C-alpha positions in Angstrom: -39.7 -25.1 1.2 -42.9 -27.0 0.5 -43.8 -27.3 -3.3 -47.4 -27.1 -4.2 -49.0 -30.1 -5.4 -47.6 -31.7 -8.4 -44.4 -29.4 -8.8 -40.9 -30.4 -8.2 -40.1 -29.5 -4.7 -37.3 -26.7 -5.2 -33.7 -28.4 -4.4 -32.5 -27.3 -0.8 -29.3 -25.9 -2.9 -31.7 -22.9 -4.1 -33.2 -22.6 -0.6 -31.0 -19.2 0.8 -32.3 -20.0 4.1 -30.7 -23.2 4.2 -27.1 -23.7 5.9 -24.0 -23.0 3.4 -22.7 -26.5 4.3 -26.1 -28.3 3.8 -26.6 -26.6 0.2 -22.8 -27.6 -0.8 -23.9 -30.9 0.0 -26.8 -30.9 -1.7 -25.6 -29.5 -4.9 -22.8 -31.6 -4.9 -24.7 -34.9 -4.5 -26.6 -34.1 -7.6 -23.5 -32.9 -9.9 -22.0 -35.3 -12.3 -18.0 -35.7 -12.7 -17.9 -33.8 -15.9 -19.9 -30.9 -13.9 -17.8 -31.2 -10.8 -14.7 -30.9 -13.3 -16.4 -27.7 -14.8 -16.7 -26.1 -11.6 -13.0 -26.4 -11.4 -12.2 -24.8 -14.5 -11.5 -20.9 -14.9 -11.9 -19.7 -18.2 -10.9 -16.1 -20.1 -13.7 -14.4 -21.6 -12.6 -14.5 -25.0 -13.4 -18.3 -24.2 -17.0 -17.9 -23.3 -19.5 -19.4 -25.2 -23.2 -21.1 -24.8 -21.4 -24.5 -25.3 -18.5 -23.3 -22.7 -21.1 -22.1 -19.9 -24.6 -23.7 -20.5 -23.7 -26.9 -21.8 -20.5 -27.8 -20.1 -21.1 -25.3 -16.8 -17.7 -23.8 -16.4 -17.3 -22.2 -12.6 -15.4 -19.3 -13.4 -14.5 -16.9 -16.1 -11.3 -13.9 -15.8 -10.4 -11.5 -18.1 -6.5 -11.2 -18.6 -4.7 -7.7 -18.2 -5.8 -5.6 -21.1 -8.7 -8.0 -22.2 -11.8 -5.8 -22.3 -15.6 -5.8 -23.7 -13.9 -3.3 -26.3 -11.2 -0.4 -26.0 -12.1 1.9 -23.7 -15.0 0.4 -22.3 -17.7 2.0 -20.1 -18.5 0.5 -16.6 -21.8 -0.3 -18.2 -20.2 -2.2 -21.2 -18.1 -4.7 -18.8 -21.5 -4.9 -16.3 -23.3 -6.0 -19.6 -20.9 -8.2 -20.6 -20.7 -10.0 -16.8 -24.4 -10.4 -17.0 -24.6 -11.8 -20.6 -22.4 -14.7 -19.1 -24.2 -15.1 -15.8 -27.4 -15.6 -18.0 -25.7 -18.7 -20.1 -24.5 -20.0 -17.0 -27.5 -19.6 -15.1 -29.4 -21.4 -18.4 -27.1 -24.5 -17.3 -28.4 -28.0 -16.1 -28.2 -27.2 -12.4 -28.2 -22.9 -13.2 -24.9 -22.8 -11.0 -23.6 -19.2 -11.4 -20.5 -18.0 -12.3 -17.8 -16.5 -10.3 -16.1 -13.4 -12.6 -12.5 -12.4 -11.4 -10.4 -9.8 -12.5 -6.8 -8.5 -11.4 -8.3 -5.5 -9.6 -4.8 -4.4 -7.9 -4.5 -0.7 -7.6 -7.8 -0.2 -7.7 -10.3 -1.1 -10.6 -7.6 -0.8 -13.2 -8.7 -2.1 -16.2 -11.5 -0.6 -16.8 -11.0 3.0 -18.0 -12.1 5.9 -16.0 -11.9 3.8 -12.6 -9.8 5.6 -9.5 -6.1 4.5 -10.2 -4.0 4.1 -7.0 -0.7 4.2 -6.1 0.8 0.6 -6.0 1.5 -1.2 -3.3 4.9 -0.6 -2.5 3.6 3.3 -2.4 0.7 1.8 0.4 4.0 0.3 2.4 5.5 3.7 2.3 2.2 5.2 4.2 1.9 1.9 6.3 -1.5 3.4 7.0 -3.5 0.0 7.3 -6.9 2.3 7.9 -6.3 4.1 4.6 -5.4 1.1 2.9 -8.5 -0.5 4.3 -10.1 2.3 2.9 -9.2 1.9 -0.4 -10.5 -2.1 -0.4 -13.7 -0.5 -0.3 -14.0 2.2 -2.5 -12.4 -0.9 -4.9 -14.8 -3.5 -4.0 -17.4 -0.7 -5.1 -16.4 -0.1 -8.2 -15.3 -3.5 -8.8 -18.7 -4.6 -7.7 -20.5 -1.8 -10.3 -19.2 -3.8 -13.0 -20.7 -7.3 -12.1 -17.7 -8.6 -11.1 -17.1 -10.6 -7.7 -13.6 -11.5 -7.3 -10.4 -9.3 -7.3 -7.3 -11.2 -7.5 -5.7 -9.1 -4.5 -4.2 -8.6 -2.1 -0.5 -9.5 -3.5 1.3 -10.5 -0.2 4.7 -10.3 -1.4 7.7 -9.9 0.5 9.9 -8.3 -1.6 13.6 -8.9 -0.7 15.1 -8.2 -4.1 14.4 -5.1 -6.3 15.7 -6.7 -9.3 12.3 -8.5 -9.3 9.9 -7.5 -12.1 6.5 -7.1 -9.3 8.9 -6.0 -6.3 5.8 -3.1 -6.7 3.2 -4.9 -6.0 4.8 -6.0 -2.6 4.1 -3.5 0.1 7.6 -4.3 1.9 10.6 -6.2 2.6 9.4 -5.9 6.0 7.1 -9.1 6.8 5.3 -6.8 9.2 4.3 -4.0 7.5 3.1 -6.5 5.0 1.2 -8.1 7.6 0.1 -5.0 9.2 -1.6 -4.2 4.9 -3.7 -7.0 5.1 -6.1 -4.6 6.2 -7.2 -4.3 2.5 -8.8 -7.7 2.9 -11.2 -6.4 5.3 -11.8 -3.4 2.9 -12.8 -5.6 -0.2 -14.7 -8.1 1.4 -16.0 -6.3 5.0 -15.7 -7.0 8.7 -16.2 -10.5 9.8 -18.2 -10.6 13.5 -16.5 -11.6 16.2 -17.9 -15.2 16.2 -17.2 -16.0 12.7 -15.4 -19.4 12.2 -11.9 -19.5 11.8 -10.6 -19.5 8.1 -14.3 -19.9 6.9 -14.5 -17.8 3.4 -16.6 -14.2 4.8 -18.5 -11.8 2.2 -20.7 -9.0 4.0 -22.5 -7.8 1.5 -23.2 -8.4 -2.2 -24.0 -5.3 -3.3 -21.0 -3.2 -1.9 -18.1 -6.0 -1.2 -16.0 -8.8 -3.7 -14.4 -11.9 -2.9 -10.4 -11.1 -2.0 -7.3 -13.6 -3.0 -4.8 -13.5 -1.2 -1.7 -14.5 -3.5 1.0 -16.0 -4.4 1.4 -18.8 -1.9 4.4 -18.7 -1.1 7.5 -16.9 -1.0 7.0 -15.1 -4.6 8.9 -12.3 -3.3 12.2 -14.4 -2.0 13.3 -15.9 -5.2 17.0 -16.1 -6.1 18.2 -13.1 -7.9 14.8 -11.6 -8.0 14.1 -13.5 -10.7 10.2 -13.6 -11.5 8.7 -17.6 -11.3 12.4 -18.1 -10.0 13.3 -20.8 -6.6 12.8 -19.1 -3.5 16.0 -20.9 -1.5 15.2 -20.6 2.4 14.8 -22.7 5.1 11.0 -23.8 6.8 11.7 -21.2 9.6 12.6 -18.6 7.1 9.9 -19.4 5.0 7.3 -18.9 7.7 9.4 -16.0 9.6 9.2 -13.9 6.5 6.9 -14.8 3.6 4.3 -17.2 5.2 3.7 -14.2 8.0 1.0 -12.2 5.7 -1.5 -15.2 5.5 -2.9 -16.2 8.8 -4.0 -12.0 9.0 -5.8 -12.6 5.9 -7.3 -16.5 6.8 -8.3 -14.8 10.2 -10.2 -12.0 8.0 -12.3 -14.6 6.2 -10.1 -14.6 2.6 -12.2 -16.4 0.4 -9.3 -17.2 -1.9 -5.7 -17.7 -2.1 -3.7 -17.9 -5.3 -0.8 -20.0 -6.1 2.7 -18.6 -6.8 4.6 -19.7 -10.5 7.6 -19.7 -8.0 9.3 -22.8 -6.6 10.7 -23.2 -2.6 13.5 -24.9 -2.7 13.1 -26.6 -5.9 10.0 -28.0 -5.6 7.0 -25.7 -7.8 4.5 -24.2 -5.5 1.8 -25.3 -8.2 2.6 -29.0 -7.2 3.2 -28.7 -3.3 0.8 -31.2 -1.3 3.1 -29.8 1.5 2.5 -26.0 1.4 -0.8 -26.3 -0.1 -2.5 -28.8 1.8 -0.9 -29.7 4.3 0.1 -26.2 5.5 -2.5 -24.2 4.2 -6.0 -26.1 4.4 -4.4 -28.2 7.2 -1.9 -26.2 9.9 -3.6 -22.7 8.9 -7.1 -24.3 8.8 -8.1 -22.6 5.4 -11.4 -23.8 4.3 -11.9 -21.5 1.2 -10.5 -22.7 -2.3 -7.1 -22.3 -3.8 -6.6 -21.4 -7.6 -3.9 -21.4 -9.9 -2.2 -18.6 -11.7 -2.7 -18.0 -15.6 -0.8 -21.3 -17.2 0.4 -22.1 -14.0 -0.1 -25.8 -14.2 1.4 -26.0 -17.9 4.5 -24.7 -16.1 4.8 -28.0 -14.5 6.2 -30.0 -17.5 8.8 -28.7 -20.4 7.5 -27.7 -23.0 5.3 -26.0 -21.0 1.7 -27.7 -21.1 3.1 -30.8 -23.2 1.9 -33.1 -20.9 -1.3 -31.8 -19.8 -2.7 -34.7 -17.8 0.9 -35.0 -15.8 0.4 -31.4 -15.0 -3.2 -31.4 -14.4 -3.0 -34.1 -11.7 0.1 -32.7 -10.1 -1.7 -29.8 -9.5 -4.9 -31.1 -8.3 -3.5 -34.0 -6.2 -1.2 -31.4 -4.7 -4.3 -29.5 -3.6 -5.1 -27.1 -6.3 -8.8 -26.2 -6.6 -9.9 -24.3 -9.4 -7.6 -23.7 -12.2 -6.9 -20.9 -14.2 -6.5 -22.9 -17.6 -7.5 -20.2 -19.2 -8.0 -21.1 -23.1 -7.7 -24.9 -23.3 -11.3 -25.7 -21.5 -12.2 -28.9 -23.4 -9.4 -30.1 -23.0 -9.0 -29.5 -19.5 -12.2 -31.3 -18.5 -11.9 -34.2 -21.0 -8.3 -34.9 -19.1 -9.6 -34.5 -15.6 -12.4 -36.5 -16.2 -10.0 -39.2 -17.8 -7.8 -38.8 -14.9 -10.7 -39.2 -12.1 -12.2 -42.8 -13.9 -8.4 -44.1 -14.4 -7.8 -43.3 -10.3 -5.1 -40.8 -10.9 -7.1 -38.3 -8.9 -9.3 -39.5 -6.1 -12.8 -38.5 -6.4 -12.4 -37.5 -2.6 -10.3 -35.1 -4.1 -12.3 -34.0 -7.1 -15.7 -33.6 -4.0 -13.0 -31.3 -2.0 -12.1 -28.9 -4.7 -15.8 -28.8 -5.9 -17.2 -28.5 -2.1 -14.3 -25.5 -1.3 -15.6 -23.3 -4.5 -19.8 -23.9 -4.0 -19.1 -22.8 -0.2 -17.0 -19.5 -1.8 -19.9 -19.4 -4.1 -23.0 -19.4 -1.8 -21.1 -17.3 1.0 -20.8 -15.4 -2.4 -24.8 -14.5 -2.4 -23.9 -14.9 -6.2 -27.6 -17.6 -6.5 -29.3 -15.3 -5.0 -27.8 -12.4 -6.8 -26.5 -13.2 -9.9 -26.5 -9.7 -11.6 -25.1 -6.3 -11.4 -26.6 -3.8 -9.5 -26.9 -0.4 -12.2 -26.9 1.8 -9.0 -23.1 1.4 -8.5 -22.0 2.7 -11.9 -21.7 6.6 -11.1 -19.2 5.1 -8.5 -16.8 4.4 -10.7 -13.6 6.8 -10.9 -16.1 9.1 -8.6 -14.7 12.6 -7.4 -15.1 11.0 -3.7 -13.1 7.8 -4.7 -10.6 10.2 -6.0 -10.2 12.1 -2.9 -8.9 9.3 -1.6 -6.5 8.7 -4.1 -5.1 11.8 -3.8 -4.6 11.1 0.1 -3.2 7.9 -0.8 -0.3 9.3 -3.0 0.7 12.2 -0.5 1.0 9.4 2.1 3.0 7.4 0.0 5.6 9.8 -1.4 9.0 9.9 0.8 11.1 12.8 0.9 15.0 11.8 0.6 16.7 15.2 0.4 15.5 18.6 1.1 18.3 21.2 0.7 21.9 21.2 0.2 21.8 21.7 4.0 20.0 20.9 6.4 19.4 24.8 7.6 18.3 25.6 4.1 15.2 23.2 3.3 14.6 23.2 -0.2 10.4 22.5 0.2 8.3 23.1 0.1 8.1 25.2 -3.5 6.8 28.5 -3.7 3.3 29.0 -5.3 4.2 32.4 -6.6 7.7 31.9 -8.3 7.7 33.7 -11.8 9.0 31.3 -14.0 9.4 27.6 -13.3 10.6 24.6 -15.6 9.3 21.1 -15.5 11.0 18.5 -17.4 11.8 14.8 -17.7 9.5 11.8 -19.8 7.4 11.4 -16.7 6.1 15.2 -15.8 3.2 14.5 -18.2 2.3 10.6 -18.5 -0.6 9.0 -17.0 0.2 6.1 -18.2 3.9 6.3 -16.5 2.6 7.4 -13.5 0.3 4.8 -13.0 2.6 2.0 -14.3 1.9 -1.7 -14.9 -1.6 -3.5 -14.3 -3.4 -0.1 -15.7 -5.5 -0.7 -18.7 -2.9 -3.0 -20.6 -1.5 -5.8 -18.3 2.2 -4.2 -18.6 1.0 -0.7 -18.6 1.8 1.9 -21.3 2.5 5.6 -22.0 0.4 8.6 -22.4 -3.4 9.4 -21.7 -4.4 6.0 -21.2 -7.1 6.4 -18.5 -8.9 9.6 -16.6 -6.4 11.1 -14.4 -4.1 14.0 -13.4 -0.6 14.4 -14.5 1.9 15.3 -12.4 2.2 18.5 -14.9 -1.3 19.3 -14.9 -1.4 18.9 -10.9 1.7 21.5 -11.0 -0.2 24.1 -13.4 -3.5 23.9 -11.4 -1.2 24.7 -7.9 0.9 27.4 -8.5 -0.6 31.1 -8.7 -1.9 32.5 -12.0 1.0 34.6 -12.8 3.7 31.6 -12.5 4.8 31.0 -16.1 5.4 27.3 -16.1 7.3 26.4 -19.0 7.0 22.8 -20.2 9.7 20.8 -21.9 10.3 17.3 -21.3 14.3 17.7 -22.4 15.1 21.5 -22.3 18.1 22.6 -24.5 21.0 24.6 -23.1 19.4 27.6 -24.8 16.2 27.6 -22.5 18.1 26.1 -19.4 21.2 29.4 -20.2 17.5 31.6 -20.7 17.6 32.1 -17.2 15.0 33.6 -14.9 13.7 30.0 -13.3 13.1 30.3 -9.8 13.4 26.2 -9.7 12.9 23.3 -12.0 11.0 20.3 -11.0 12.6 17.0 -12.7 10.4 13.7 -13.1 11.8 11.0 -14.4 11.2 7.0 -13.7 10.4 3.4 -15.3 8.7 2.6 -18.1 5.4 0.8 -17.4 6.2 -2.8 -16.7 4.4 -6.3 -15.5 5.9 -9.5 -14.1 9.0 -10.7 -16.0 9.1 -8.0 -18.3 9.8 -5.9 -15.7 13.0 -8.3 -14.0 16.3 -6.0 -14.3 19.8 -6.4 -13.5 20.4 -2.5 -14.5 18.9 -0.4 -12.3 19.9 2.6 -13.7 17.4 5.5 -14.5 15.9 4.8 -18.0 15.9 7.4 -20.9 19.5 8.8 -19.5 17.4 10.5 -16.6 20.4 11.0 -15.0 22.3 12.9 -17.7 19.2 15.2 -17.5 19.0 15.4 -13.9 22.7 16.5 -14.1 21.9 19.2 -17.2 19.3 20.8 -15.7 20.7 20.8 -12.1 23.9 22.8 -13.0 22.2 25.0 -14.2 18.7 25.6 -11.9 17.3 25.4 -8.3 16.4 21.6 -8.9 14.1 19.2 -7.3 13.8 15.6 -8.6 10.8 13.3 -8.4 11.6 9.7 -9.2 8.5 7.5 -10.2 9.0 4.1 -10.3 8.2 0.5 -8.9 11.3 0.3 -6.7 14.9 2.3 -5.7 16.6 3.1 -8.7 20.4 4.1 -8.5 21.1 7.5 -7.7 24.7 8.3 -8.5 26.3 10.5 -5.8 27.2 13.4 -8.2 23.6 13.5 -9.2 22.6 13.5 -5.1 25.3 16.3 -4.7 24.0 18.2 -7.1 20.0 18.4 -6.8 18.4 20.3 -4.1 16.0 17.4 -3.3 14.4 14.0 -3.9 11.4 12.7 -3.8 10.6 8.7 -4.1 6.6 8.9 -5.2 6.6 5.3 -6.4 3.8 4.3 -8.9 1.3 7.1 -7.9 -1.6 6.3 -10.4 -4.1 8.9 -11.3 -4.3 11.3 -8.9 -0.8 13.5 -9.6 -2.7 16.2 -7.5 -1.3 14.1 -4.4 2.4 15.3 -5.0 1.7 18.8 -5.4 -0.1 18.6 -2.3 3.2 17.8 -0.6 5.5 19.9 -3.1 4.0 23.0 -2.2 3.6 22.2 1.7 -0.5 21.9 2.2 0.8 19.2 3.4 3.9 17.6 4.8 5.3 14.3 4.3 4.5 11.2 6.1 5.9 8.6 4.3 9.1 6.5 5.2 11.0 3.8 2.6 9.6 0.5 2.7 12.2 -1.0 1.3 15.9 -0.4 1.4 17.3 2.2 -0.9 21.0 0.7 -2.1 23.9 2.5 -3.9 24.6 0.4 -6.3 23.2 -2.8 -7.7 26.7 -4.4 -6.4 25.0 -4.5 -3.4 21.9 -6.5 -4.2 19.9 -8.4 -2.3 20.2 -6.0 0.5 17.9 -6.0 3.2 17.5 -4.6 6.8 18.5 -6.1 9.3 21.8 -7.6 7.0 25.1 -7.7 8.7 26.6 -5.6 6.1 23.8 -3.0 5.8 25.3 0.0 3.8 22.6 1.5 1.5 22.0 5.0 0.1 18.9 5.2 2.5 17.9 3.0 5.1 14.9 1.0 5.2 12.3 3.5 7.5 14.2 6.5 6.2 12.0 10.1 5.4 12.4 13.3 6.3 9.5 16.0 7.0 9.6 19.5 5.5 8.2 21.3 8.6 10.1 19.0 11.6 13.9 18.6 10.9 13.5 15.1 12.5 14.6 12.5 10.1 12.1 9.3 10.6 14.8 6.7 11.6 14.2 2.8 11.0 
């Protein structure tokens, strides 16, 4: 770019037509050590200030689950907030824009009124890679509409133990299913051209796509006894065969970022594993994007947490961590990181490599040329078209586990024109429960937390005008004795949870769900729907008494997808992505085990209109 006489030439890094690597080198050469350190920092949105973004030039911002501009903030509120932050960043000495990241793990789930898709375990039941790619596309549009550039998804955990509190974030216990559903990366980021360089980060459109994040590297789903942030004990061969399996597929699709796991592999924390982060991920697998830590992930490298912060920073950065999700102690982080470089504990070459990777992703993301949100996208958030896709995902994710007390007399589909039906259970009319964790709040919540259709509302919408729907969460004996019910639909399941809050050893149905099922099914022919992030214990006497059983996982905002199948408008197509064990004593139990005696095997799923059961 030629400059007019007397004007400073436009720096190469601001020239959109220059090659990305040339722009990276040019910008890096202009940065002070403190500016480089700031690029490696990711701060929570509540830490943002003119000092943090303009004076100190932090590289990235995120919001914690449930951290929003205000309660029930609109998409426009979110976009305004991110744009305001971007203005502060662009006023810094080098005008390097921020990347804003968010946990959009089943749709844009922090935003009130966004489309909430089924959690990953349900999508694993669909085994539908094209559906999952489309979900990525829709999620990207809704995230982009709010001015956000980066989604912390997909989770590629291969969950080997349902006691783990994040098992619903895993598509399957089978690495091949998880692998096939990495198609969401192309949905989020767009399709790279055939000649795209291997491992190089990619983004197709600054308007319609967002940066993806493959997480949590690696073996987060394999911890001993399913303990969150625990220790995965396995050989290098099993690590590669089971837990590493989905990552090369993401890297081949140009995934821009990878998040390290809180967990350990054979006792070594991933946040400090030079072998896995540098030698394997960046070396052997050829990943050229950047590695981001998890929330306060480096603080966990010492006891008490974060006490020796310099040690934590040195361990993680020297291992290959490029960006640190601090998220609060920004100035302390800057001071300590600069000190560690100046004293030689972290080599300057490591800092340059980290910042090169971060700037590479920023340049390919188009955020230098298009730093602000596009208001024309706002109407896409929670649109009818997007909700229809979520409804399709719900019906494809459900698994029919029992249909009739004998094969000759199927119980489903339910009659739409029944005279009187009973709908019972804690989960029949609760959007929060059917969405699960990572919805509006970090751990999810109960009640009308966002816009959507509950299962009760979907039933009321589907049955004939003459049908009386009796809605009793916990029906009394008198109601059950009153008679006249053609059938009952009992909807039970788990309370929402996230991360360690969901670690469980007792996997029975909460709220005395089994008692409720027994009470209802002894008086009325009963369909049971289980809303959960994992298989729950179904006692033999309960299974025997009920007429039909459906696993609906955590379906999200579109309850009509459930009634689409129950009343026969669509058949069930989902099959179990995980093993449905008989009792907790069997755990862990996975397909391929020498002793494998589950209640329902991996891959099991019935159809209403064809009697052939889907075998694993």
